[in-house]
C-alpha positions as CSV (number, residue, x, y, z in Angstrom):
1,M,-1.9,-14.9,-4.5
2,M,-1.6,-11.2,-3.7
3,P,0.4,-10.3,-0.6
4,Y,-1.4,-9.1,2.5
5,A,0.0,-7.8,5.8
6,Q,-1.9,-8.5,9.0
7,I,-2.0,-5.2,11.0
8,N,-3.9,-5.3,14.3
9,G,-6.1,-8.0,12.8
10,F,-6.7,-6.2,9.6
11,A,-5.6,-7.5,6.2
12,A,-3.8,-4.8,4.2
13,H,-2.9,-5.5,0.6
14,Y,0.4,-4.3,-0.9
15,T,2.7,-4.8,-3.9
16,E,6.4,-5.4,-3.5
17,A,9.3,-5.8,-5.9
18,G,13.0,-5.4,-6.1
19,K,15.9,-5.5,-3.6
20,G,17.9,-2.9,-1.8
21,E,16.9,0.0,0.4
22,T,13.1,0.2,0.8
23,V,11.0,2.9,-0.9
24,V,7.4,3.1,0.1
25,L,5.0,4.6,-2.4
26,L,1.7,5.9,-0.9
27,H,-1.2,6.7,-3.2
28,A,-3.5,9.7,-2.8
29,G,-7.2,9.3,-1.9
30,G,-9.4,7.8,-4.5
31,T,-6.7,5.6,-6.0
32,S,-4.8,2.4,-5.0
33,S,-1.3,1.0,-5.3
34,A,-2.0,0.6,-9.0
35,H,-1.4,4.3,-9.2
36,W,2.3,3.5,-9.2
37,R,2.2,0.7,-11.8
38,K,4.4,2.7,-14.3
39,I,6.8,4.2,-11.7
40,A,7.5,1.1,-9.6
41,P,9.2,-0.9,-12.4
42,Q,11.6,2.0,-12.9
43,L,12.7,1.9,-9.3
44,Q,12.7,-1.8,-8.5
45,G,16.1,-2.3,-10.3
46,R,17.8,-0.3,-7.5
47,F,15.3,-0.4,-4.6
48,R,12.8,-2.7,-2.8
49,V,9.6,-0.9,-3.7
50,V,6.5,-1.4,-1.5
51,A,3.1,0.1,-2.5
52,P,0.3,-0.5,0.0
53,D,-3.4,-0.1,-0.7
54,L,-4.6,2.2,2.1
55,I,-7.7,1.3,4.1
56,G,-10.8,1.3,2.0
57,F,-8.9,1.4,-1.3
58,G,-7.7,-1.1,-3.9
59,E,-7.7,-4.7,-2.5
60,T,-7.6,-3.5,1.2
61,G,-11.0,-3.7,2.8
62,S,-12.7,-1.0,4.9
63,W,-13.1,-0.9,8.6
64,S,-16.2,-2.5,10.0
65,G,-18.4,-0.4,12.2
66,E,-17.7,3.2,13.1
67,R,-14.1,4.5,13.4
68,E,-12.6,7.9,13.7
69,L,-9.6,8.7,11.5
70,T,-7.5,11.7,12.5
71,H,-4.3,13.2,11.1
72,D,-1.9,14.8,13.5
73,D,1.0,17.1,12.7
């Protein structure tokens, strides 16, 4: 079973491997956590590597209904 985190009632998929300090790998738009499939194994020997699928990408679903997404500095 693939891991999911419940965030505000929303199921977000992620991959996780390794131990140590946590490194979070964020994919660009149009991809998924699979974007890091060749890099993550190189890091997981020294770090805990977490790679989430952002909302609407990979195994993470999309919002239902209308939502506004903003990015602030």
